[in-house]
C-alpha positions in Angstrom: 196.7 119.5 9.8 199.1 118.2 7.1 202.3 116.7 8.4 204.4 113.5 8.8 201.7 112.3 11.0 199.2 112.3 8.2 196.2 114.3 7.0 194.2 115.2 10.2 191.2 117.3 10.9 187.7 117.6 12.5 184.7 116.2 10.7 182.3 118.7 9.1 182.6 122.3 8.1 184.1 123.8 5.0 186.5 122.0 2.6 190.0 123.0 3.2 189.4 124.1 6.8 188.2 120.8 8.2 188.3 117.1 7.2 185.3 117.1 4.9 184.3 114.3 2.4 185.8 116.4 -0.4 189.2 116.6 1.5 189.1 112.9 2.2 188.6 112.0 -1.4 191.2 114.6 -2.6 194.0 113.4 -0.4 193.2 109.7 -0.9 193.2 110.2 -4.6 196.6 112.0 -4.5 198.2 109.3 -2.4 196.7 106.5 -4.5 197.8 108.2 -7.7 201.4 108.3 -6.5 201.3 104.6 -5.5 199.8 103.7 -8.9 202.4 105.8 -10.8 205.1 103.8 -9.1 203.6 100.5 -10.3 201.6 99.8 -7.1 198.3 97.9 -7.2 197.3 96.7 -3.7 196.4 98.9 -0.7 195.5 97.8 2.9 192.9 99.9 4.7 191.9 99.7 8.4 190.2 102.0 10.9 189.7 102.6 14.6 186.3 102.8 16.3 185.6 106.5 15.7 182.0 107.7 15.1 183.1 109.0 11.7 185.1 105.8 10.8 182.6 104.1 8.6 181.9 107.3 6.6 185.6 107.9 6.1 186.3 104.3 5.3 183.7 104.2 2.5 185.1 107.4 0.9 188.7 106.1 1.0 188.0 102.6 -0.2 185.8 103.7 -3.1 188.3 106.4 -4.2 191.0 103.9 -4.3 188.9 101.5 -6.3 188.0 104.4 -8.6 191.7 104.9 -9.3 192.0 101.2 -10.4 193.7 100.0 -7.1 192.8 96.8 -5.3 191.8 97.2 -1.7 192.0 94.8 1.3 189.8 96.2 4.0 190.6 95.1 7.5 187.6 96.9 9.0 188.0 97.8 12.7 191.7 97.3 13.3 194.7 98.8 15.0 197.5 100.9 13.5 200.2 98.3 14.1 198.0 95.6 12.6 197.6 97.6 9.4 201.3 98.4 9.2 202.2 94.7 9.6 199.4 93.6 7.2 201.1 95.7 4.4 204.1 93.3 4.7 202.0 90.2 5.3 200.0 90.8 2.2 202.8 92.1 0.0 200.8 95.3 -0.5 202.1 98.5 -2.0 200.9 100.8 0.7 198.3 101.3 3.4 195.9 103.8 4.9 195.0 103.9 8.6 191.9 105.8 9.4 192.5 107.2 12.9 193.2 110.4 14.7 195.1 108.5 17.4 194.7 110.2 20.7 192.6 113.1 19.5 188.9 113.5 20.7 186.0 112.0 18.8 185.4 114.9 16.4 188.8 114.3 14.8 189.8 111.7 12.2 192.8 111.3 9.9 194.5 109.5 7.0 197.8 107.9 8.1 199.7 107.0 4.9 202.1 104.0 4.6 204.7 102.8 2.1 205.2 99.3 1.0 207.2 98.5 4.1 204.2 99.3 6.3 206.0 102.4 7.6 204.9 106.0 7.4 205.7 107.6 4.0 208.7 109.9 3.9 208.5 113.7 4.1 209.4 113.8 0.4 206.5 111.6 -0.6 204.2 113.5 1.8 205.0 116.7 0.0 204.2 115.1 -3.4 200.8 114.0 -2.0 200.1 117.6 -0.8 201.1 119.1 -4.2 199.1 116.6 -6.2 196.0 117.1 -4.0 196.3 120.9 -4.4 196.5 120.6 -8.2 193.7 118.0 -8.3 195.5 116.5 -11.4 194.1 113.0 -10.9 193.4 110.4 -13.5 190.7 108.0 -12.5 190.2 104.5 -14.1 187.7 103.6 -16.7 184.9 101.2 -16.0 186.9 98.2 -17.2 189.9 99.1 -15.0 188.3 99.7 -11.7 190.0 98.1 -8.7 188.8 95.1 -6.7 187.7 95.0 -3.1 188.0 92.3 -0.4 187.7 92.1 3.3 190.0 90.2 5.7 189.4 89.9 9.4 192.1 87.4 10.0 195.1 89.7 10.1 194.7 90.8 13.7 195.3 87.2 14.7 198.3 87.1 12.3 199.6 90.1 14.1 199.1 88.4 17.5 200.8 85.2 16.3 203.8 87.3 15.2 203.9 88.9 18.6 203.8 85.6 20.4 206.7 84.4 18.1 208.9 87.2 19.3 212.0 85.6 20.9 211.7 87.7 24.1 208.0 87.0 24.7 207.5 84.2 27.2 203.9 83.0 27.2 204.5 80.2 29.6 206.1 82.5 32.2 203.3 85.0 31.9 200.7 82.2 32.3 202.4 81.0 35.5 201.8 84.3 37.2 198.0 84.2 36.7 197.9 87.9 36.2 194.6 89.7 36.9 194.3 92.7 34.5 191.9 95.6 33.9 191.9 97.2 30.4 190.6 100.6 29.4 189.7 100.1 25.7 188.3 103.7 25.3 185.4 102.5 23.1 187.6 101.6 20.1 189.6 98.8 18.5 191.5 98.0 21.7 188.3 96.4 23.0 188.9 93.5 20.6 192.6 93.6 20.0 193.9 93.7 23.6 191.7 91.0 25.2 192.4 88.8 22.2 196.2 89.3 22.8 195.9 88.7 26.5 193.9 85.5 25.9 196.7 84.3 23.5 199.2 85.1 26.3 197.2 82.9 28.7 196.0 85.9 30.7 192.4 84.9 31.3 191.3 87.1 34.3 190.6 90.3 32.3 188.0 93.0 32.8 187.5 95.5 30.0 186.3 99.0 30.7 184.7 101.1 27.9 184.3 98.0 25.8 181.5 99.2 23.5 183.1 100.1 20.1 180.9 103.1 19.3 183.6 105.7 19.2 181.8 108.1 21.5 184.8 108.0 23.9 183.9 107.7 27.6 186.7 110.2 28.3 189.4 112.1 26.5 191.3 109.3 24.7 194.8 110.5 25.4 196.1 108.1 28.0 197.1 110.7 30.6 196.7 110.6 34.4 193.6 112.9 34.5 191.8 110.7 32.0 192.5 107.3 33.7 190.9 107.9 37.1 188.3 105.1 36.5 191.0 102.6 35.5 193.2 103.4 38.5 190.2 103.0 40.8 189.1 99.7 39.2 192.6 98.2 39.5 192.5 98.8 43.3 188.8 97.7 43.7 189.4 94.4 41.8 192.8 93.8 43.4 194.3 93.4 40.0 198.0 93.0 39.3 197.9 95.9 36.8 195.8 98.0 34.5 196.4 98.6 30.8 195.3 101.7 28.8 195.7 102.1 25.1 194.6 104.9 22.7 191.9 104.4 20.1 194.2 102.9 17.4 196.3 100.9 19.9 199.8 102.3 19.1 200.2 104.0 22.5 200.4 102.2 25.8 200.5 102.9 29.5 200.1 100.9 32.7 198.5 101.3 36.1 200.2 99.6 39.0 198.6 97.3 41.5 198.3 100.1 44.1 196.4 102.3 41.7 199.4 104.5 40.9 200.4 105.2 37.3 203.5 103.4 36.1 204.0 106.5 34.0 203.5 106.9 30.3 207.1 107.9 29.9 208.2 104.8 31.7 206.5 102.3 29.4 209.4 102.6 26.9 211.9 102.7 29.7 210.7 99.4 31.3 210.4 97.5 27.9 213.8 98.8 26.9 215.3 97.6 30.2 214.0 94.1 29.5 215.1 94.0 25.9 218.6 95.4 26.6 219.1 92.8 29.3 218.8 90.2 26.6 220.0 92.0 23.5 222.7 94.7 23.8 222.5 97.7 21.6 221.5 101.4 21.2 218.2 103.1 21.8 216.3 106.1 20.4 213.5 108.3 21.6 212.4 111.8 20.7 213.6 115.0 22.2 210.4 115.3 24.4 211.0 111.9 26.1 212.5 111.2 29.6 216.2 111.0 30.1 215.6 107.8 32.1 215.9 105.9 28.8 219.4 107.2 28.5 220.2 106.0 32.0 218.9 102.5 31.3 220.7 102.3 27.9 224.0 103.3 29.4 223.6 100.8 32.2 223.8 98.0 29.6 226.7 99.7 27.7 224.6 101.1 24.8 224.3 104.6 23.4 221.2 106.6 23.6 220.2 108.9 20.7 217.5 111.6 20.4 215.5 112.3 17.3 213.0 115.0 16.3 209.4 114.3 17.4 207.3 112.1 15.1 207.4 108.3 14.6 209.0 108.6 11.1 211.8 110.6 12.6 212.4 108.1 15.4 212.4 105.2 12.9 214.9 107.0 10.6 217.2 107.5 13.6 216.8 103.9 14.8 217.8 102.6 11.4 220.7 105.1 11.2 222.2 103.9 14.6 221.0 100.3 14.4 219.0 100.7 17.6 217.5 97.5 19.2 214.7 99.5 20.8 213.1 102.9 20.3 209.9 104.8 20.6 208.4 107.9 22.1 207.7 109.0 25.7 204.0 109.0 24.9 203.9 105.3 25.4 205.0 104.3 21.9 207.1 101.2 21.7 209.0 100.4 18.5 210.7 97.0 18.4 212.5 96.4 15.1 212.6 92.7 15.7 208.8 92.8 14.9 208.4 95.9 12.8 209.3 99.6 12.6 206.1 101.0 14.0 204.6 102.0 17.4 202.9 98.9 18.7 201.0 98.6 22.0 200.5 94.9 21.4 204.2 94.0 21.5 204.6 96.5 24.3 202.1 94.6 26.4 203.6 91.2 25.6 207.2 92.3 26.5 206.1 94.2 29.6 204.2 91.3 31.0 207.2 89.0 30.4 209.4 91.5 32.1 207.0 91.8 35.0 206.7 88.1 35.4 210.5 87.6 35.2 211.2 90.3 37.8 209.0 88.6 40.5 208.0 92.1 41.6 204.7 93.8 41.8 204.1 96.4 39.1 204.5 99.2 41.7 207.8 97.7 43.0 209.1 97.3 39.4 208.5 101.0 38.8 210.6 101.9 41.9 213.6 100.2 40.2 213.9 103.1 37.7 215.4 106.5 38.2 212.8 109.2 39.1 212.2 112.0 36.7 209.0 113.9 36.6 207.5 115.3 33.5 205.0 118.1 33.0 203.1 118.1 29.7 201.3 121.2 28.8 200.0 123.0 25.7 199.2 126.5 24.5 196.3 126.8 22.1 197.1 128.8 19.0 194.8 131.4 17.3 194.6 130.8 13.6 197.5 132.4 11.7 199.9 132.3 14.7 203.6 132.7 13.5 205.0 129.8 15.6 208.6 130.0 14.2 208.8 133.7 15.1 207.6 133.0 18.7 210.1 130.1 19.2 212.9 132.2 17.7 212.2 134.9 20.3 212.1 132.3 23.1 215.5 131.0 22.0 216.9 134.5 22.2 215.6 135.0 25.7 217.4 131.8 26.8 220.6 132.3 24.9 222.6 131.8 28.1 221.6 128.1 28.3 222.3 125.2 25.9 219.5 125.2 23.3 218.7 122.5 20.7 216.7 123.7 17.7 216.5 120.4 15.8 212.8 120.2 16.5 211.3 123.3 18.0 213.3 124.7 20.9 214.7 122.5 23.7 216.4 124.4 26.6 218.7 122.5 29.0 219.0 123.8 32.5 221.2 122.4 35.2 218.8 119.7 36.5 215.8 120.1 34.2 214.8 120.8 30.6 211.8 122.2 28.6 210.9 121.4 25.0 208.7 123.6 22.9 207.4 122.6 19.6 204.4 123.1 17.3 202.2 120.0 17.3 202.0 117.9 14.1 198.4 116.9 15.0 196.7 119.9 16.7 196.9 123.8 16.4 198.9 124.0 19.7 202.4 124.5 21.0 203.4 121.5 23.1 205.3 122.4 26.3 207.1 119.4 27.8 209.4 119.8 30.8 211.2 117.4 33.1 212.9 117.7 36.5 213.8 115.8 39.6 210.4 116.7 41.1 206.8 117.5 39.9 206.9 121.0 41.4 210.2 121.8 39.6 208.9 120.4 36.3 205.7 122.4 36.5 207.5 125.6 37.6 209.9 125.4 34.6 207.0 125.0 32.2 205.0 127.8 33.8 207.8 130.3 33.5 208.4 129.5 29.8 204.6 129.4 29.0 204.2 132.9 30.6 206.9 134.2 28.3 205.3 132.6 25.2 201.9 134.0 26.1 203.5 137.4 26.6 205.0 137.2 23.1 201.7 136.1 21.6 
């Protein structure tokens, strides 16, 4: 899968069909060559805890060195840490080795520019073209790049998080929060407890803390995958539970009563807190809950929707000077820190908000408007003509308002459904939202039956 979300695939198999060592070297060399042609020299590299991580890291690092580029290797790290490290270190780019929420057989190269942000679609196309041509010039023996490791930049990231003007460590400490964390056998097992310790949260239990990458459950932080976390929060009488994905850029919470705060409501709650202190606009993608719009308008701001994909959200945020943005999948983007999804700043801001509210986590959730989302997917056989299918769906719903900026979003009187090809998997994502779970699921079911008929 080659998209704005990076070069992603399953490990093993045939070159070109899967993410094999040949593909890893080819795409890394193309990206590094473009950085070098623009006068770049230093690249930051970091990885999550996947089983294939060390193999992929070795290939990427040595390919960059072979191009004559200098590498700063963070080792096991988080996506937001690598993004911020590019800026901290004055680097010319970065590569994050993670397939985010995908299962253990997947890995990916996420490519960054010198601002620590995802490369543009234009640069991405250049990478793909150069990789296809394999027109790569490697360095001679006297011009090989240099290699160094740096395990201090996670703490630098945490220090920057604590320095955020809306993070109140003393207030958080006063509440003596008891927290259970699901670290999903990856980098969050180090990063999240270290952050909580810095925030003076000392009563912390970590589930799935062994960083072997053989994930204890599907790593996407959805309700059906967080049964253990919900149970442990209740059993331990904790104030809340925290779940992150393997690279710690997505975040969701479990309330004190074992209920899910709601992945969609992570951004809503953090935006509510930020907007109460700093007026402005917000952005989320077309597949996110309308509750963010409600909260934004409460404070006199304007809500804007972008196409799905972090780079699209960031572009729109800059365009409308948003003070908060992100995605309904638990992705928080706070431009006061950096333009990237960051579960670490999300945790710090949410805990400050919870402490300030003097409410339990479950009671805080009840202060937000109730919309219910159903997230489904349709697996695609190889060679499926997705644009043709979506075009036919659009024709069948021509009587309703339809947005085609990113896939097809159909607006009904009290609900909506958004259909789009995934950037990260061979599927059509089907997101729907309505005033009740049953209505959201029914809307999705009807549209999915139509799509399956068309396929």
